[in-house]
N, C-alpha and C positions, 0 to 999 in steps of 0.2 A: 194630769193637769200640766199645763204650760205656764211656767213662772216667769213674769216679765219683771222688768227693772224700770225705775223712772228716776230722775235726777230730784235730788234734794231742793232745787231751786225752780223745778218746773213739774207740776203734778200732770199735764196734759200729755206729754209724750211718753210712750212706753217702747223700751228695746228688748230684744231678747238677750240672753246671758252671753252668748257668743259677741252680739255687737257691743255689749258693755265692757267685756274683755278688751275688744279691739280698740275700743275709743280711749280706755283708760278714764279720762274726765270727760264730762258732759259738755257739750257746745255752751251752755250757761254758766260754765264754771262750777255748777254742782257736783255732786258724788252720785254715782248709781245705787241704788237701795232696791233691794226686792220689793215688790208691791205688797208683800206680806211674808214674814219668815215662816217657812214650811215647817211643819211637825214631823219628827221619825216616824217612819212607819214599821220599825223594828224593835221589839223590847231590849231592855237592858241584859235579861236573861240571854237573849240570841246574841247580842253584840259581845258578852263577856269572852265568849269563846273565838272570838274572830282576829283575824291577823290585823295589822295596821293598813295593808291595802284593802282588806275586805271591809273594814270600818269607813276607810275612805269613800269607798264607793256608795255605801249605803246614805253617807252624809251629802256627798257632792251630787248624786243623781238627783236629789230634792231640789237642789238650788240650779244646777245647769240642766235644763229639762229639754233644751235644744241640742244635747249631744247624745248620740245613740250609745247603747250599754257599750258596744264594741269601742267607739271611739274614747268614751271616758275611762274604760278599763285599761286602754293602751296608755292614755296619758298617765294614769296612776302607776302602773307596772314600769313605765319607762322612768318616772321619777323616784320612786322609793325602791332603789335595788342596791347595788354594791358600792353606791356613792356613800352610802351610810355605813359607819363601821359596826353596826350592830342590827341583827334581823329585826329586831322588835322596833327598829325606828326611833322610837321615843318611849325610853325607860323610864320606870317609876322606881325612886329610890327613897327609902325611909330615912329621914335624917332628923334625929330626938324625935320629937312629937309631931313633925310634918312630913309632908310627902312631896319630893321635889320631882317634878316632870322634866326630864332632861331633854332638851329640844335642840342640843348641839351636837349631835352625833353625825350630821350632813358633812359636805364637802369643804365648807367654810367654818366650820365650829360656831355657828351661830343659829339662833331659832329661825332667822329669815330663809335658811334652806329649806325648812318645812314646806315654805309655800313657792319660793323661787326656783325650786328643783321641778316642779309642775307646771309654772308659769309659762314657759316656752313652748311647752307641748300643747298647753290649752289655746295659746295664741295662733300658734300655726294651725292647728285644727279649726279655730274660729276663722282665721283668714280663708282657708280652702272653703268652708261653709257659705261666706259670704262672698266669693269670688274676687276676693281683694287681689289686685295685679300689681300694686305699689308694695316696695321695700318697707318694712316696719322699722321706724326709728324708735328704739326705747330710750327715752329720756327720763334719767333718774336723779333725784338730790339723794344724798346719804349722810347719816350721822354717824357712819362707821361700818356697819354690817349690810345693809342693802346692798350698796354698792358692790362689794365683793360677791355676794351670794348671785346678784342680777348678772355680774359680768361672767361667773363661773356657768350659769344656767344658759345665757345667750351666746356665750363664745361659740362663733363658727357654725351657728343655727343659719341655714340658708334662708334667704329672703329678710333677713333682719341686720340692724346694726344697732348697737349700744353706745351711749354717752353718758358717763357718770360724772356728777359733779360733788366735790367733797370739801367741806372747809378746811383750808390750810392751817395746820397747828391745832385743829379740833377734833383729831382722833387719835387714836393710840398708835404707837410705832408699827405694832404688828397689823393693826387694822391697814395703815396706809402702805405698808409694804404687800400686803396682800392684794391692794388694788394696784398699785404702779408695776408690779411684776407680772399682771394678767397677760395671758398669750391670747391669741384670737385676732385675726385679720379684720374682724367687723368691730373691735373694742376700741373705745376711747375713753381716758380717765382725764378730768381736770380739776386742779386744785384752785378753789376760788379764795379770793382775799376777803373773808367775811366769815360769817357763822352759819349754822345751818339752817336756820331761818331765812337768811338772805338765799341761800341756794334753792331752798325749797319754793320761796316766792318767785324767783326767778322762773324756774321750771313751770310753775303754774302761768306766770305770765306769758311764757312760749306756747304754752298750749291754747291760751285765750287770743293770741295774735293771729287774726285772719288773714292779715297780708302775708304772713310767713307761711301758713296754711297753703295758700295758692303757689306761693314759689316753690314749695316741697312738692306739691303735686306736679307741678310743671317737670319736675326733675325726678318724678316717679317715687316720692317717698310720702310717707304720712307718720305722725308721731303716735306713740302710745307708751304707757307708763309701768313702771316694776315695782313704783312706790306702793304702799298699802291704800293710796285712793283708789288702785285698781280692784274691782271685785274680785278678779281672778287671785289676787293675792289674799283677799280676807277669807274667802270660801275654803281654801284648804287649811286655814287655821282654825277653823271650826273644829275640824276633824279631832285634833289632838286632846280637847277638853271631852269630846264623847268618848274617845279611847280611853283617856286616863280613868274617867268616871268607871267605865266597863271592867279596867283591870283592877281597880281597887275592890270592885264587886267580886271578881274571879277570885282575887287573892285573900279574900274574907276579911279585908281591912274594913269594910263596911256592910251593913244589912241593905237588903233591896229597899230602894226607895229613900234611904237615908240622906238628907241633905248635906252638901259640903260647902265650905267656904273656898273661894279661889282668890290668890294674891298673885298679882302680875306687876311686874315693874315696867312703867309706863312712860314713852314719851310722845309718840304720834298718834297713840290711842287706837291703834288697830288691833292689837293682841289681845288687850281686854275687851274690845269690843266683841271680837269671836268668841269670847267666853260668853258674853251677854247674849250672842245669838245662838250660842249652844243650850243656854238656859231657856230660850224661847222655843227651841226646838223640843224641849221636854228633859234635860238633863236636870237633876235635882240640885241646883246650885242654889245656895241662899244667898251669901254676900259676895259681891265683886269688889275686891279690895285693892284700889288704885294705888299703887306705890311710886312716889315720886322721889327724884334726888333734891338738892339745893333748888333747882329751877322747879319751885314747887307751884307752877301757875293751875295745874290740875288740882292739886290739894287745896288750894284756896277757892277754886270753882265749886268745888264739892261742898266747901264748909258754907261758903256766902251766897251761891249762886251768880257771883260775877266773874267774868271770863276776863281777865286784864294782862295783857302782853307788856305793858309799860312799865317795865322793870329792868334791873341789872341782869344781864346773860352771864352766868355763872360756869366756868370751865370747871368739870369734875373729874373724878376717876370712873364715873360711868358716863362716858360720853355719848352712847347710843340713846340716853335720855335728856341729854343738853338741847332741849327743845323748849321755845315759848309759844310756838302756833302749832297746836295738835290737829292737824288736818282730818283725822278720823272722828273727832268729837263732833263733827258737823253731822254725821249720820245718827248719833244719839240724839243730838238737839232737834234734828227733824223728827225723830220718834216721839220724843217727848212733847213736842208743840203738835201732836196730834197729825202728824204728816202734813203740815201746812207750810207749804212752800214758801207761801210770800213773807210769813213770819221768819222761816229760816234766813231766806234772801235778805231781809231787813237785819236780822242780827249779825249775819256774815258781812255786809256791807258796813256795818259799825266796827266791826273788828278791823276790816281794811283800813278805814278812814280814820277811826280814832283809837285803835288798838284795845278797844273794850266793848263789853257788852254784858247785859244783865238779862237772865231769864225770868219769866214770870212765876209767882208764888205756885200757881196751878202746875208749871214745868218742873219746879223744883221738888213737889210732891211726887213725881213721877220718878225721882232718882233714889229713892228709899232703898232699892237693891245696892247702890253703891255706896262705898266708904272710902275715904281720901286719907293717905298717911304719908309721911315722907321721912327720910332719914339723911342727917348731915354727914359732911364727908368723915367725921370721928366715929360715928354711929355705924357708918358702913363697913370702916376698917375694923372696928370692935367686933362686929357680927362674924367677919370672916374669921379673925383670931379666935373668938371664943368658941365658934362652931367647931374649928379644927382641932381645939385643945380639947374640947369635951368628947368628939366624935370621930376625929381623924378625917371628915369630910372637908375638901377644899372647893370653894365655890368662887365665881367670878363676882366683880363689883356690883354688877346689875341684880342678880340673883341675890347679893346680901342686902341690897337695899329692900327688896321685896321680903325677904326673910326676917329682916328687922321690923318692917312695917307690919308684918304678920304677928310677930311675937308681941308688938306694942298694942296692937289691935286686941289680943286676946287679953291681956293683962287688963286693959282700959275697960274692956266690954263685958268680960266674964263670959263670953260667948265659948263654949267648950266642943262646938263643931270641928270634925276633922277638917285640916286645912291643906289643900294642894297650893304649892308653890311653883309658879312657871319658872325653869331654870334656863335662861335665855342664851347663855354664852359659856364656852368652855374657859376656865381659867388661865388657860394658855394664851387666851387672846389678850388678856390684861395682866400679864405675869408680873410687872413691876409692882402695879398697884396691889395684887394679892399677896405676894411675897412680903412686901413691906409691911403689910397689915399684919403677916404671922410673925415677922421680926424685924424692925428698922434697918438692922445691920445689912440685911440684902441690898440696900439702896445703893450700894457701893459698886454692884456687878453691872457688867454690860447685858444687854436684852437676852442675847441667846444663852450665856452662863445662867441667867435667872431661869430660864427654861428648864435646863437640865437639872437645876435645883429643885424646881417645881416638879419635875418628874420623880426625884428621890423623896421628896415630901410627901406628895399625893399618892404616889403608885399608879396615877393614871399614865397610860403610855402616851409619848409625845405624838400628837396627831400628825397626819401626813400633810395636813394644811401647812402646819409650822415647818416641817422638814423641808417642804418645798421652797419656803422663802428664804432658808439660810443662806444661799448662794446664787438666787435667782437674778437674773439681769434685770435692772430697771429700764422699763420699756415706754413708760408714760411720764412725761416731764411738763406737760403744758399748763399754764396758769393763767388766770386773768382776774379781773376786778369783777364784782359782783354785778356791775351795770354793763358788762361787756359780754355776758352770757351767750345773747343772741347772736353777735358778731362770730363768736368762738364756734358756735354749732354750725352756722353757715360756712364758715372756713373748713371744718372738719368735712362737712358734706359736699363741699365744692360747689356751694351756690353762690 
């Protein structure tokens, strides 16, 4: 069966998977969604003995039906190779009474590598399939991790350029250094004066700018996205939830068919949406627990059915979740509205114009699989500290938010199902916050001394991604105001 994609804001027009990957965002500003989420055609019993790469093929072939077996396997094998520091790609680690799915073993030590190491291969294959002659300009906003992972994925990929916008002062020092030291003739990094939501809204506006599209085309360019708005980012993320369940089964941690809960630290909603798709494919997931930091717009939404971004933006120790407009939530809204593109458009326009929308009671009923929770800065630090003292395991701030929310959910609900926590970044990426949570005395040390101390405390080897930036040359120094992103892009591309 050939699976087609349509925009959340227009039910009439369908595109192939490769067309959706190339475009990134639909022409009407909507996000591409599969006409229906496909079911797995292999059993968990078959999956449990498969490698990560084999699992990826079984999942992705159902979504990317216009790719041949040879094309898809080439993309998968090119992505999940020695760039990862473990052959299993996404290890499962038992921490106390939960299972951490470690998604940070790729080149940039964050979960974004799981999808962004394959996206360039999917995109180049898609371009060839659709006879695209233009160079593809990847335009991306980042709250810290997507930027570096996309830069690393697309650096010096022929026929592409990549421009990343990040909020100045809104990412960790390690995240910033990872981006501004990025090599590659086709890479550009811009710090904007504003927060992530300004960067994300600015990028969306550039995609919707028809005049700019014509100017780009005249120069032989077209935009695409590496953000999780791109379906080519979302599909690879579904894989690791399928893989994790199969491995729990193989390790005899669960019985066949036993339901588990999944807790995901969430900012832009892509990572937990991938778990929702895995559930729809047939993975026995009961509750999808959405963990927020003090920017708890999603927690409030799941509590009330009202999405309201009109609130103070808080800078936290988990900056990749410092987001008030969760782009990927639109895909879920479209689904619970019964794939009603008009209803989705109406709500998204309300969000754009008033900063708030409310879903109907019928839509809210369809959110029964989801639970929201949040952790304060103190609770996040306490979770890092207590887990280390009890188990010796060191986790980053984002994972700690999820672990805390998972613990609190269990206590309040008395739900005894096994729980999988998506562990989204290496503690090395947020060494200061992690080490000061373990002992406040560490705060007096500089960033790289802290990294050496973290190495002693955790026993985790210092990742190559950290060693590389110790003495790397700063290559990107461009800054701009949030309302000057268009001019900056045109300058970079020589338009």
